[in-house]
VEXVEX-541167 format. One record per residue: residue number from 1; residue in three letters; x, y, z of N, C-alpha, C in turn. Coordinates in steps of 0.05 Angstrom, whole numbers, m for minus. Atoms other than C-alpha are relative to their C-alpha. Last residue first. Layout:
  pos  code    n.xx    n.yy    n.zz   ca.xx   ca.yy   ca.zz    c.xx    c.yy    c.zz
  NUM   ALA       X       Y       Z       X       Y       Z       X       Y       Z
...
This chain:
  pos  code    n.xx    n.yy    n.zz   ca.xx   ca.yy   ca.zz    c.xx    c.yy    c.zz
  431   UNK      m1     m16      24    4258     370    3227     m27       0     m14
  430   UNK      25       2      15    4260     346    3299       1      19     m24
  429   UNK      m8      m7      28    4325     331    3335     m24      m4     m18
  428   UNK      m3     m29       3    4296     333    3405       7       8     m28
  427   UNK     m10      m2      28    4270     261    3402       3      30      m6
  426   UNK     m23      18       3    4263     246    3477      12       1     m29
  425   UNK       9      26      12    4220     306    3490      25     m16      m6
  424   UNK      m2      24     m17    4224     371    3529     m11     m24     m14
  423   UNK     m25      m2     m17    4240     431    3485       4     m25      16
  422   UNK     m24       4      16    4190     415    3429      26       1      16
  421   UNK       2      24      15    4129     406    3473      25      m7     m15
  420   UNK      m4      22     m18    4151     460    3521      m1     m27     m14
  419   UNK     m27      m2     m11    4160     513    3467       5     m25      17
  418   UNK     m19      11      19    4098     489    3431      29       2       9
  417   UNK       7      27       9    4050     495    3489      21     m11     m19
  416   UNK     m10      20     m19    4088     554    3518      m8     m29      m6
  415   UNK     m29      m2      m5    4081     600    3458       9     m23      18
  414   UNK     m16       7      24    4012     580    3433      30      m2       7
  413   UNK       5      28       5    3981     581    3503      16      m9     m25
  412   UNK     m15      16     m19    4014     647    3521      m4     m30      m4
  411   UNK     m29      m2       2    3991     682    3458      15     m19      18
  410   UNK      m7       7      27    3918     662    3450      31       0      m3
  409   UNK       1      29       4    3909     663    3526      10      m8     m28
  408   UNK      26       9      10    3931     735    3533       1     m30      m7
  407   UNK      21     m10     m18    3987     766    3575     m27     m10      m9
  406   UNK       3      19     m23    4044     725    3543     m21      10      20
  405   UNK      12      26       8    4039     758    3474      m7     m17      25
  404   UNK      m2      16     m25    4053     828    3501     m14     m27      m4
  403   UNK      24      11     m13    4063     857    3432       7     m14      26
  402   UNK      23     m18       3    4111     902    3393     m25     m10      14
  401   UNK      m9     m28       2    4181     874    3408     m24      19       0
  400   UNK      m2     m11     m27    4152     807    3431       7      30       0
  399   UNK      27     m11      m5    4135     794    3357      m1      12      29
  398   UNK       2     m24      16    4210     785    3345     m27      14       5
  397   UNK     m18     m20     m11    4218     737    3403      m1      26     m16
  396   UNK      13     m11     m24    4157     698    3379      17      23      12
  395   UNK      22     m16       9    4188     687    3310     m14      14      23
  394   UNK     m10     m23      16    4254     664    3339     m23      18      m8
  393   UNK     m13     m20     m18    4226     620    3395       9      24     m16
  392   UNK      18     m11     m21    4175     585    3351      13      21      16
  391   UNK      20     m18      12    4221     577    3291     m18      13      20
  390   UNK     m13     m25       8    4279     550    3331     m20      19     m11
  389   UNK      m4     m15     m25    4234     498    3364      13      27      m7
  388   UNK      27      m9      m8    4212     476    3294       2      16      26
  387   UNK       8     m23      16    4284     473    3270     m27      11       8
  386   UNK      29       1      m4    4309     429    3326     m12      24     m14
  385   UNK      11      m3      27    4381     421    3302     m31      m4       0
  384   UNK      14      25       6    4399     398    3372     m12      m1     m27
  383   UNK     m18      23      m7    4452     451    3382     m13     m26      m8
  382   UNK     m21       1      19    4410     504    3346      18     m24       4
  381   UNK      12       6      26    4346     492    3385      21      m3     m21
  380   UNK       8      29       1    4385     487    3450     m11      m7     m27
  379   UNK     m25      17       0    4420     554    3439      m8     m29      m3
  378   UNK     m14      m4      26    4355     591    3421      24     m20      m2
  377   UNK      15      15      19    4320     560    3482      12       3     m28
  376   UNK      m3      29      m6    4375     584    3529     m15     m17     m21
  375   UNK     m26       8      11    4375     653    3496       5     m30       4
  374   UNK       2       1      29    4300     661    3509      26     m10     m12
  373   UNK      19      21       7    4305     643    3583      m2      m4     m30
  372   UNK     m14      25      m3    4366     687    3591     m17     m25      m7
  371   UNK     m19       2      22    4328     745    3562      16     m26       2
  370   UNK      15       6      24    4271     733    3611      18      m3     m25
  369   UNK      10      27      m2    4318     729    3670     m16      m9     m24
  368   UNK     m22      18       6    4355     791    3647      m9     m29       2
  367   UNK      m7      m3      29    4290     830    3644      21     m20      m7
  366   UNK      21      13      15    4267     804    3712       5       1     m30
  365   UNK      m2      29      m4    4334     821    3743     m21     m15     m16
  364   UNK     m22      10      17    4332     891    3712       4     m30       3
  363   UNK     m25     m14       1    4265     907    3743      21     m14     m18
  362   UNK     m19      12     m18    4209     858    3758      28      12      m2
  361   UNK      11      16     m21    4146     889    3729      21      m8      21
  360   UNK      17     m17     m16    4175     946    3687     m10     m16      25
  359   UNK     m17     m20     m13    4232     902    3662     m17      18      18
  358   UNK     m16      13     m21    4187     842    3648      17      20      15
  357   UNK      18      10     m21    4135     884    3611      16     m12      23
  356   UNK       6     m22     m18    4190     921    3573     m18      m9      23
  355   UNK     m25      m5     m15    4213     855    3544      m4      23      20
  354   UNK      m3      20     m21    4142     836    3526      25       4      16
  353   UNK     m27      10       4    4130     902    3488       5     m20      23
  352   UNK      m4       6      28    4062     932    3479      29      m8      m6
  351   UNK     m26     m10       8    4067     961    3550       6      m5     m29
  350   UNK     m22      13     m13    3992     953    3562      27      10     m12
  349   UNK     m21       8      19    3941    1004    3539      23     m13      16
  348   UNK     m28       4     m10    3879    1008    3582      18      m9     m22
  347   UNK      m4      27     m10    3817    1036    3548      29      m2      11
  346   UNK      21      16      12    3786    1102    3525       3     m30       8
  345   UNK      22       3     m20    3828    1143    3574     m22     m19     m11
  344   UNK      m9      19     m20    3892    1134    3533     m21      m4      22
  343   UNK       1      27      11    3859    1167    3473       7     m21      21
  342   UNK      25      13      m9    3848    1230    3515      m3     m29     m10
  341   UNK      19       4      23    3920    1252    3506     m24     m17       9
  340   UNK      25     m15      m2    3952    1276    3572     m20      m4     m23
  339   UNK       9      m3      28    4023    1254    3557     m26      16      m1
  338   UNK     m22      m8      17    4062    1259    3622      m7       3     m29
  337   UNK     m16     m23     m10    4007    1260    3674      22       9     m18
  336   UNK      16     m23     m10    3952    1217    3644      17      25       6
  335   UNK      17     m10      22    3992    1169    3601     m15      25       8
  334   UNK     m18     m13      20    4044    1163    3657     m16      11     m23
  333   UNK      m8     m26     m13    3990    1149    3710      18      15     m19
  332   UNK      23     m19       1    3959    1096    3664       7      27      11
  331   UNK       3      m8      28    4027    1062    3655     m22      21      m3
  330   UNK     m23     m18       6    4039    1061    3730      m2      10     m29
  329   UNK       5     m25     m14    3970    1031    3742      21      21      m6
  328   UNK      20     m15      15    3982     979    3689      m7      27      13
  327   UNK     m10      m8      26    4048     956    3719     m21      17     m15
  326   UNK       2     m29       4    4024     956    3791       7      10     m28
  325   UNK      27     m10      m6    4008     883    3804      m4      29      m7
  324   UNK      19       8      21    4070     857    3768     m28      11       5
  323   UNK      16      23      m8    4115     897    3813     m21      m6     m20
  322   UNK      22      m9     m16    4142     967    3802     m17     m22      12
  321   UNK      26      m1      13    4210     948    3776     m21       9      19
  320   UNK      20      17     m12    4267     929    3822     m26      m2     m15
  319   UNK      m9      25     m11    4330     953    3787     m22     m18      10
  318   UNK     m19      16      16    4309    1008    3739       5     m28      11
  317   UNK       1      24     m17    4247    1037    3771      19     m21     m12
  316   UNK       6      m7     m28    4250    1110    3746       1     m24      19
  315   UNK     m21     m19     m10    4284    1094    3680      m3       6      29
  314   UNK     m25      16      m4    4239    1034    3669      22      17      11
  313   UNK       4      16     m24    4178    1078    3681      24     m18       5
  312   UNK       0     m17     m24    4201    1131    3632      m2     m17      25
  311   UNK     m28      m9      m6    4220    1080    3579       1      17      25
  310   UNK     m16      24      m8    4152    1045    3581      28       9       8
  309   UNK       6       5     m28    4118    1114    3580      15     m25      10
  308   UNK     m11     m22     m15    4152    1133    3515      m4      m5      30
  307   UNK     m28       6      m3    4136    1064    3487      15      23      16
  306   UNK      m3      23     m18    4062    1075    3500      30      m5       5
  305   UNK       5     m10     m27    4064    1145    3469       4     m23      20
  304   UNK     m23     m17      m7    4096    1116    3406      m2      10      28
  303   UNK     m22      18      m9    4042    1063    3406      25      15       8
  302   UNK       8      10     m26    3989    1118    3403      21     m19      11
  301   UNK      m8     m20     m20    4028    1151    3346      m9      m8      29
  300   UNK     m28      m6       0    4027    1088    3304       7      20      22
  299   UNK     m15      20     m14    3958    1060    3319      30       7       4
  298   UNK      m1      25      15    3923    1124    3300      19     m20      15
  297   UNK     m10      24     m13    3899    1187    3334       1     m23     m19
  296   UNK     m29       0       2    3893    1250    3292      12     m24      14
  295   UNK      m9      10      26    3819    1242    3277      30      m2      m3
  294   UNK       4      29       4    3801    1245    3351      11     m10     m26
  293   UNK      27       7       5    3831    1315    3360      m2     m30      m6
  292   UNK       7      16      23    3899    1323    3392     m30      m4      m2
  291   UNK      15     m16      19    3906    1380    3442      m8     m16     m25
  290   UNK      26      m8     m11    3928    1336    3500     m18      14     m20
  289   UNK       0     m18     m24    3985    1303    3464     m29       9       5
  288   UNK      24     m16      m4    3997    1245    3416       1      18      24
  287   UNK      16      10     m23    4069    1224    3405     m25      17       3
  286   UNK      18     m19     m13    4107    1232    3339     m16     m13      22
  285   UNK      m2       4     m29    4163    1183    3325     m19      19      15
  284   UNK     m26       0     m12    4148    1177    3250       0      m6      29
  283   UNK       0     m10     m28    4076    1192    3235      27       1      12
  282   UNK      11     m26      m2    4077    1188    3159       3      12      28
  281   UNK     m18     m18      14    4123    1128    3154      m9      29       4
  280   UNK     m24      m3     m16    4084    1091    3207      19      20     m12
  279   UNK       8     m14     m24    4019    1103    3170      24       5      18
  278   UNK       1     m29       6    4052    1084    3105      m8      16      24
  277   UNK     m28     m10       0    4069    1016    3136       1      30      m6
  276   UNK     m10      m2     m28    3996    1004    3155      28      10       1
  275   UNK      15     m21     m14    3970    1020    3085      10       4      28
  274   UNK     m12     m26       8    4026     978    3053     m15      23      14
  273   UNK     m26      m2     m12    4002     917    3093      13      27      m6
  272   UNK       1      m5     m28    3929     925    3076      27       4      14
  271   UNK       9      24     m14    3942     932    3002       0       6      30
  270   UNK      20      m5     m21    3957     987    2951     m10     m27      12
  269   UNK      28       1       8    4019     968    2913     m18       5      24
  268   UNK       4     m18      22    4092     989    2922     m30       1      m8
  267   UNK       6     m27      m9    4095     958    2991      m6      20     m22
  266   UNK      27       1     m12    4090     887    2963      m8      28       9
  265   UNK      19       0      23    4151     901    2919     m28       1      11
  264   UNK      m1     m27      12    4191     918    2982     m19       3     m23
  263   UNK      14     m18     m18    4169     854    3016      m1      28     m10
  262   UNK      29       6       3    4190     813    2956     m16      18      18
  261   UNK       8     m10      26    4258     847    2956     m30      m4      m4
  260   UNK       5     m29      m2    4266     835    3031      m9      13     m26
  259   UNK      21      m4     m20    4255     760    3018      m5      30       4
  258   UNK      27       0      13    4295     755    2953     m22       6      20
  257   UNK       5     m25      13    4360     777    2986     m28       1     m12
  256   UNK       3     m20     m20    4360     718    3034      m6      27     m12
  255   UNK      25       4     m14    4347     670    2978      m5      21      21
  254   UNK      21      m7      19    4403     699    2935     m28      m3      14
  253   UNK       0     m29       3    4452     696    2994     m23       9     m18
  252   UNK      10     m11     m25    4434     624    3010      m3      30      m2
  251   UNK      29       4       0    4442     606    2937     m12      10      26
  250   UNK      11     m17      20    4512     637    2936     m31      m2       0
  249   UNK       2     m28     m10    4531     605    3002     m13      19     m20
  248   UNK     m24     m16       4    4516     535    2977      m4      29       8
  247   UNK      m2     m12      26    4454     502    3008      27      14      m3
  246   UNK     m26       9      11    4463     460    3070       4      10     m28
  245   UNK      m1      11      28    4408     497    3107      28      m8      m8
  244   UNK       5      29       2    4407     502    3183       4     m11     m28
  243   UNK     m11      17     m21    4436     569    3202      m1     m29      m6
  242   UNK     m28      m6      m4    4427     613    3140      13     m20      20
  241   UNK     m14       7      24    4361     582    3119      30       3       5
  240   UNK       1      29       1    4334     587    3190      16     m11     m24
  239   UNK     m19      10     m19    4357     659    3195       1     m31      m1
  238   UNK     m27      m8       9    4321     679    3131      21     m12      19
  237   UNK      m6      18      22    4259     639    3152      29       6     m10
  236   UNK      m6      27     m10    4260     675    3218       7     m19     m22
  235   UNK     m26       0     m13    4266     744    3186       7     m28      10
  234   UNK     m21      m4      20    4209     732    3137      28      m1      13
  233   UNK      m1      23      18    4162     702    3189      23       3     m20
  232   UNK     m12      22     m14    4178     755    3241       3     m25     m17
  231   UNK     m29      m7      m2    4163     810    3191      15     m23      14
  230   UNK     m11       3      27    4097     776    3175      30       6       0
  229   UNK      m4      28       7    4082     766    3249      11      m5     m28
  228   UNK     m22      11     m15    4096     840    3259       4     m30      m3
  227   UNK     m26      m9       8    4052     864    3203      23     m13      14
  226   UNK     m14       3     m26    3989     823    3212      30       7      m5
  225   UNK     m20     m21      m4    3952     852    3152      14      m2      27
  224   UNK       3     m10     m28    3890     808    3158      22      20       7
  223   UNK      24     m16      m4    3886     801    3082      m2      11      28
  222   UNK      m1     m26      14    3958     780    3070     m24      17       7
  221   UNK     m22     m15     m13    3958     725    3122       2      28     m12
  220   UNK      12     m11     m25    3891     702    3094      21      17      15
  219   UNK      20     m20       7    3921     695    3024     m12      13      25
  218   UNK     m13     m24      10    3983     660    3050     m20      22      m6
  217   UNK     m14     m13     m22    3944     611    3093      13      26      m9
  216   UNK      20     m11     m18    3897     592    3036      12      17      23
  215   UNK      12     m22      14    3955     582    2988     m21      15      17
  214   UNK     m20     m22       0    3993     540    3039     m12      24     m14
  213   UNK       0     m12     m26    3930     498    3051      20      23       1
  212   UNK      25     m16      m2    3922     485    2976       0      15      27
  211   UNK      m3     m23      18    3995     462    2973     m24      19       1
  210   UNK     m19     m19     m12    3987     418    3034       4      25     m17
  209   UNK      13     m13     m22    3924     386    3006      18      20      14
  208   UNK      19     m19      11    3960     372    2941     m15      15      22
  207   UNK     m15     m22      11    4019     341    2977     m19      21     m11
  206   UNK     m10     m16     m23    3973     298    3019      15      24     m10
  205   UNK      24     m13     m11    3936     274    2956       8      18      24
  204   UNK       5     m25      15    4003     260    2923     m24      15      11
  203   UNK      24       1      16    4019     210    2978      m4      27     m14
  202   UNK      m3      21      20    4091     207    3003     m24      m1     m19
  201   UNK      26      14       3    4092     273    3040       2     m21     m23
  200   UNK      m2      26     m13    4166     290    3053     m26     m16      m1
  199   UNK     m15      19      17    4168     346    3001       2     m28      12
  198   UNK      16       8      24    4113     383    3038      14     m20     m18
  197   UNK       5      29       2    4152     381    3104     m15      m9     m25
  196   UNK     m23      17      m7    4187     448    3111      m5     m29      m6
  195   UNK     m21      m4      19    4134     487    3073      24     m17       5
  194   UNK       8      11      25    4079     457    3115      21       2     m21
  193   UNK       0      29      m3    4116     471    3180      m8     m13     m26
  192   UNK     m27      10      m3    4133     543    3161       1     m31       1
  191   UNK     m13      m2      26    4064     558    3136      28     m11       1
  190   UNK      12      20      17    4033     533    3200      13       0     m27
  189   UNK     m10      26      m9    4081     574    3242     m10     m22     m18
  188   UNK     m28       1       8    4065     637    3201      12     m27       8
  187   UNK      m2       6      29    3990     623    3207      29      m3      m9
  186   UNK       8      27       5    3993     618    3283       3      m8     m30
  185   UNK     m21      17     m11    4033     682    3288      m7     m29      m4
  184   UNK     m24      m2      17    3986     719    3241      22     m18      10
  183   UNK       5      16      24    3926     694    3280      24       0     m19
  182   UNK      m2      28      m8    3957     721    3343      m6     m19     m23
  181   UNK     m29       5      m6    3968     789    3311       4     m29       7
  180   UNK     m14       8      25    3898     787    3280      30      m5       5
  179   UNK     m12     m22      14    3866     787    3349      16      m9     m24
  178   UNK     m29       2       0    3823     727    3367      12      24     m16
  177   UNK      m8      m5     m28    3749     726    3385      31      m2       3
  176   UNK     m18      22      m9    3740     695    3316       7       2      30
  175   UNK       9      26       9    3680     736    3293      16     m23      12
  174   UNK      26       5     m13    3696     799    3333     m10     m29      m6
  173   UNK      m5       4     m29    3769     798    3313     m25      m7      14
  172   UNK     m14      26      m2    3751     789    3239       5      m6      30
  171   UNK      20      21       6    3700     845    3242      12     m27       4
  170   UNK      18       2     m23    3750     891    3277     m21     m22      m4
  169   UNK     m15      14     m22    3802     875    3223     m18      m3      24
  168   UNK      m3      28       7    3753     893    3166      13     m15      23
  167   UNK      27      13       1    3731     958    3198       3     m30      m5
  166   UNK       8       4     m27    3803     977    3214     m27     m14       2
  165   UNK     m16      22     m10    3822     966    3142      m7      m6      29
  164   UNK      11      25      11    3764    1010    3120      16     m24       9
  163   UNK      26       5     m12    3785    1065    3168     m12     m26     m11
  162   UNK      m4       9     m28    3858    1061    3147     m26      m7      13
  161   UNK     m11      27       1    3841    1064    3073       4     m11      28
  160   UNK      22      18       8    3798    1125    3085       8     m29       0
  159   UNK      16       4     m24    3856    1158    3123     m24     m18      m6
  158   UNK     m15      18     m18    3902    1147    3063     m17      m6      25
  157   UNK       2      28      10    3849    1176    3016      15     m20      18
  156   UNK     m20       6      21    3844    1239    3059      m4     m29      m9
  155   UNK     m17      24      m5    3781    1253    3098      18      m5     m24
  154   UNK     m23      m8     m17    3751    1323    3098      20     m22       3
  153   UNK     m19     m17      15    3706    1308    3038      24       7      16
  152   UNK     m20      17      13    3674    1251    3078      21      16     m16
  151   UNK       9      11      26    3640    1300    3123      22     m16     m12
  150   UNK      28     m10       5    3642    1325    3195     m11     m11     m26
  149   UNK       5     m16      24    3704    1286    3217     m29       8      m2
  148   UNK      m4     m29      m5    3726    1261    3286      m3      18     m24
  147   UNK     m28      m6       6    3735    1187    3270       6      30       1
  146   UNK     m17      13     m20    3670    1169    3305      30       5      m4
  145   UNK       2     m14     m26    3633    1220    3262      19     m12      21
  144   UNK     m11     m27       4    3657    1192    3195       0      15      27
  143   UNK     m29       3       0    3644    1121    3220      14      27      m4
  142   UNK      m9       5     m28    3573    1140    3240      30      m3       1
  141   UNK       0     m25     m16    3561    1172    3172      10      m4      28
  140   UNK      27      m9      m8    3582    1107    3138       2      26      15
  139   UNK       2      m4     m29    3647    1091    3101     m27      14       6
  138   UNK     m12     m26      m8    3636    1066    3031      m4       4      30
  137   UNK      15     m23       9    3617     992    3027      16      26       7
  136   UNK     m15     m15      20    3669     937    3035     m16      23     m13
  135   UNK     m28      m4      m7    3647     905    3100      14      18     m20
  134   UNK      m2     m18     m23    3572     914    3090      29       7       6
  133   UNK      10     m27       7    3572     886    3020       3      19      23
  132   UNK     m18     m14      18    3616     826    3039      m9      29      m6
  131   UNK       2     m28      m7    3577     804    3100      16      18     m18
  130   UNK      28      m6      m6    3564     733    3076      m5      30       5
  129   UNK      16       3      25    3632     729    3043     m29       8       5
  128   UNK      m7     m24      16    3667     756    3106     m17      m1     m26
  127   UNK      12     m23     m13    3632     704    3149       4      25     m16
  126   UNK      29       2       6    3652     649    3100     m15      23      12
  125   UNK       4      m6      28    3724     673    3104     m29      m2      m8
  124   UNK      m1     m30       3    3721     675    3180      m4       7     m29
  123   UNK      23     m11     m14    3698     602    3184      m1      31      m4
  122   UNK      24       5      16    3748     581    3132     m25      12      12
  121   UNK      m2     m17      23    3805     614    3171     m25      m3     m18
  120   UNK       5     m28      m9    3785     581    3236      m1      19     m23
  119   UNK      29      m1      m6    3782     513    3202      m8      28       8
  118   UNK      14      m1      25    3851     525    3173     m30       1       3
  117   UNK      m4     m27      10    3879     542    3242     m15       3     m27
  116   UNK      19     m18     m14    3847     478    3269       3      29      m9
  115   UNK      27       5      10    3883     437    3215     m21      18      14
  114   UNK       2     m12      27    3949     470    3233     m28      m4     m11
  113   UNK       1     m29      m3    3940     453    3307      m4      13     m27
  112   UNK      27      m5     m12    3923     380    3292      m3      30       3
  111   UNK      19       0      22    3985     380    3247     m29       3       9
  110   UNK      m3     m24      15    4028     401    3306     m20       1     m23
  109   UNK       9     m23     m16    4001     347    3352       2      26     m17
  108   UNK      29       1      m1    4008     293    3299     m11      24      15
  107   UNK      10      m8      26    4080     315    3287     m30       0      m1
  106   UNK      m3     m29       1    4095     310    3361     m10      11     m26
  105   UNK      23     m11     m15    4066     239    3359       2      31       1
  104   UNK      25       3      16    4114     219    3304     m23      13      14
  103   UNK      m2     m19      23    4176     247    3341     m26      m1     m17
  102   UNK     m19       8      21    4155     210    3403       0      21     m22
  101   UNK       4     m12      27    4120     243    3461      22      m7     m19
  100   UNK      25      10      12    4111     201    3525      m3      10     m29
   99   UNK      m5      25      13    4183     208    3549     m25     m11     m15
   98   UNK     m16      m4      24    4173     282    3565       6     m26     m16
   97   UNK       8      22      18    4116     268    3613      16       1     m26
   96   UNK       6      24     m15    4142     308    3673      m7     m24     m18
   95   UNK     m25      11     m11    4173     359    3627      m5     m26      14
   94   UNK     m15      13      22    4109     367    3587      26     m11       9
   93   UNK      13      26       8    4071     377    3652      14     m13     m23
   92   UNK      m1      20     m22    4119     430    3681     m11     m27      m9
   91   UNK     m27      10      m4    4131     469    3616       2     m22      21
   90   UNK      m9      15      23    4056     471    3600      29     m10       4
   89   UNK      13      26       4    4031     490    3670      13     m16     m23
   88   UNK      m8      20     m19    4078     547    3690      m9     m28      m7
   87   UNK     m29      m3      m3    4075     596    3633      11     m21      18
   86   UNK     m11      19      19    4005     569    3622      30       1       0
   85   UNK      m7      25     m14    3990     608    3686      10     m22     m19
   84   UNK     m26      10      10    3994     674    3648       8     m27      11
   83   UNK       1       0      29    3921     693    3657      25     m13     m13
   82   UNK      19      22       7    3927     672    3730      m3      m2     m30
   81   UNK     m16      25      m1    3989     716    3735     m18     m24      m6
   80   UNK     m18       2      23    3948     775    3710      16     m25       0
   79   UNK      16       6      24    3892     762    3760      17      m2     m25
   78   UNK       9      29      m1    3942     757    3817     m16      m7     m25
   77   UNK     m23      17       3    3975     823    3798      m7     m29      m1
   76   UNK      m7       0      28    3909     859    3789      23     m18      m6
   75   UNK      22      12      15    3884     837    3857       7      m1     m30
   74   UNK      m3      29       0    3951     852    3890     m21     m13     m17
   73   UNK      25      10      11    3951     926    3871       2     m31      m3
   72   UNK      22     m12     m16    4006     951    3917     m27     m12      m9
   71   UNK      21     m12      16    4060     905    3890     m22      11      17
   70   UNK      m1     m30      m1    4120     894    3935     m19      14     m20
   69   UNK      m6      m9     m28    4108     821    3954       4      30       2
   68   UNK      26      m4     m14    4074     808    3886       5      11      28
   67   UNK       6     m29       0    4143     817    3855     m27       7      13
   66   UNK     m14     m13     m22    4160     746    3876      m7      29       2
   65   UNK      14       7     m25    4107     718    3829      12      14      24
   64   UNK      25     m17       0    4138     755    3770     m15      m5      26
   63   UNK      m9     m28      m7    4206     723    3787     m25      18       2
   62   UNK      m5       0     m29    4172     654    3788       9      28       9
   61   UNK      26      m1     m13    4144     667    3718       4       1      31
   60   UNK      11     m27       3    4214     683    3692     m27       3      14
   59   UNK     m14     m20     m17    4241     618    3723     m11      28      m3
   58   UNK      19     m13     m18    4189     572    3692      12      22      17
   57   UNK      22     m12      15    4228     550    3630     m21      14      18
   56   UNK     m10     m18      22    4296     538    3661     m23      14     m14
   55   UNK      m2     m28     m10    4265     510    3725       8      20     m21
   54   UNK      26     m13       2    4244     447    3688       1      29       9
   53   UNK       4     m10      27    4317     427    3679     m26      15      m3
   52   UNK      m1     m29      m1    4327     420    3754      m6      13     m27
   51   UNK     m26     m13       2    4305     348    3754      m2      30       0
   50   UNK       5     m29       6    4243     312    3779      27      14       0
   49   UNK     m22     m16     m11    4251     236    3775      m5      29      m9
   48   UNK       4     m29       2    4197     185    3765      23      15      14
   47   UNK     m26     m14       4    4223     115    3753      m3      30      m1
   46   UNK     m20      11     m18    4163      77    3782      27      15      m1
   45   UNK     m21      14      15    4111     120    3750      23      m8      18
   44   UNK       4      29      m2    4052     137    3795      20     m16     m17
   43   UNK      m2       8     m28    4074     209    3808      m1     m31       2
   42   UNK     m28      m3      m9    4086     222    3734       4     m12      28
   41   UNK     m16      20      14    4019     194    3713      29       1       8
   40   UNK       6      27     m12    3984     235    3766      16     m22     m13
   39   UNK     m13       1     m26    4019     299    3744      m4     m27      13
   38   UNK     m28       1       5    3997     288    3672      17      m3      25
   37   UNK      m6      27       9    3926     272    3693      30      m3      m5
   36   UNK       5      18     m23    3920     336    3734       8     m29      m8
   35   UNK     m21      m5     m19    3952     377    3677      m3     m19      24
   34   UNK     m26       9      12    3907     348    3623      22       2      21
   33   UNK       2      29      m1    3844     359    3666      26     m13     m10
   32   UNK       1       8     m28    3864     432    3678      m1     m31       2
   31   UNK     m27      m3     m11    3884     443    3606       1      m9      29
   30   UNK     m17      21      12    3818     414    3580      28       2      12
   29   UNK       8      25     m11    3778     459    3628      18     m23     m10
   28   UNK      m7       1     m28    3817     521    3611      m7     m27      12
   27   UNK     m29       3      m3    3815     510    3536       7      m4      29
   26   UNK      m7      28       8    3740     498    3539      30      m5       3
   25   UNK       9      17     m22    3730     564    3577       7     m29      m6
   24   UNK     m19      m3     m23    3773     603    3528      m8     m19      23
   23   UNK       6     m24     m17    3732     576    3470      20       1      23
   22   UNK      13       6     m26    3765     525    3424      m6      27      14
   21   UNK      29       1       4    3779     537    3350     m15      m7      26
   20   UNK      10     m22      16    3851     562    3357     m31       0      m4
   19   UNK      10     m24     m15    3860     513    3415      m9      24     m17
   18   UNK      20     m13      17    3864     451    3370     m10      26      13
   17   UNK     m14     m10      24    3929     430    3404     m19      14     m20
   16   UNK     m10     m27      m7    3888     425    3468      15      12     m24
   15   UNK      23     m19      m2    3849     368    3436      10      28       7
   14   UNK       9      m5      27    3913     332    3415     m23      20       0
   13   UNK     m21     m16      12    3941     337    3486      m8       9     m29
   12   UNK       5     m27     m10    3874     311    3513      21      19     m11
   11   UNK      23     m11      14    3882     250    3468      m6      28       9
   10   UNK      m8      m6      27    3953     239    3494     m23      12     m16
    9   UNK     m18     m23      m2    3929     242    3566       9       9     m28
    8   UNK      18     m23      m5    3872     195    3550      16      25       1
    7   UNK      14      m6      25    3922     146    3520     m19      24       2
    6   UNK     m20     m13      18    3965     152    3582     m12       6     m27
    5   UNK      m2     m28      m8    3904     138    3625      20      15     m17
    4   UNK      25     m14       8    3891      75    3587       1      29       7
    3   UNK       0      m2      30    3963      53    3594     m24      14     m10
    2   UNK     m17     m22       8    3962      70    3669       2       4     m30
    1   UNK      14     m25      m7    3903      24    3680      16      25     m10
């Protein structure tokens, strides 16, 4: 009986690995069934033992739970923790069933994920092709008005590029129900795995499929202009080469220098990535204020305002934080009282920095707990030569600088599913 249940548990793991093409509801149902079955298998195993090691990955989540005791807005805090519950579920269940995942099975899980990312890309690419004329036409009168202009003559070429890029990205997000940042993170991991293992494929058909997949992933990565995942991809590959590669120092140096050089060349030409980088260069550290018109708001200066408020709240609540339930209320109060720009009334803006999120929510202890959690995984990935684990923790840690990855299903599922899968298993040395 247990053997059949174990097979079902493995099958559910593979289904969850295809989360990029699953609806949020389907993910939740599968994860619930998977978790119940995983706990049941552990409880009914004769040699079941629960060690302290599992606490290493769930400790930051437990700290957030404690802050509910001094949060005023309990409803928001509980709803946020429910969204982040994968923080608890995946480490716990993978730990309890860590002997069930061989090196070969882990590879099957990862390639199931990669295949689902490719399916998602093809679906979006077909949608773009069908709506090509609409997506790449000149900006419409409604777009001119919504951006605060009276006529197209008032709009600079840079601003036109920004509007068209935003149109394309919004279409992609609507079709996939996934933000381009998360797609970029999924694509970068897929590229890393395929690039790492393409030489190990024995069949030429597999190698050809892997090469075509890499081309598709690279092109889509470029088109969606996921800046931070791209930066994380380049930096993580550089570090992985430096730490794990057995290449001579001269070749390592040349390879490391070629990556920033390639990125610099990319910025010389008009493309989605250079458009976004120019926006940051133009705006610098400017913060929107009350007198700003609609056409002056962009992702760069709005984010600058968010980081200003992050710092202000941390400074005022250094040791204890405000509690996970009150973080958004405190940010909204700062946007309203210390900045006053109307853009912050259009929707809620979170901290846009995962490290700041933990510090604002749980104070200095929460921040140190989260940093310790990351450092522990870094150390284990290097000691065990677990390159895949190293890639997930390194690339995610970089994206944490600009995104709250762990507040949305697309981010928290990706992060903790693969962190726990690769951290807790009997074949830690995985290449």
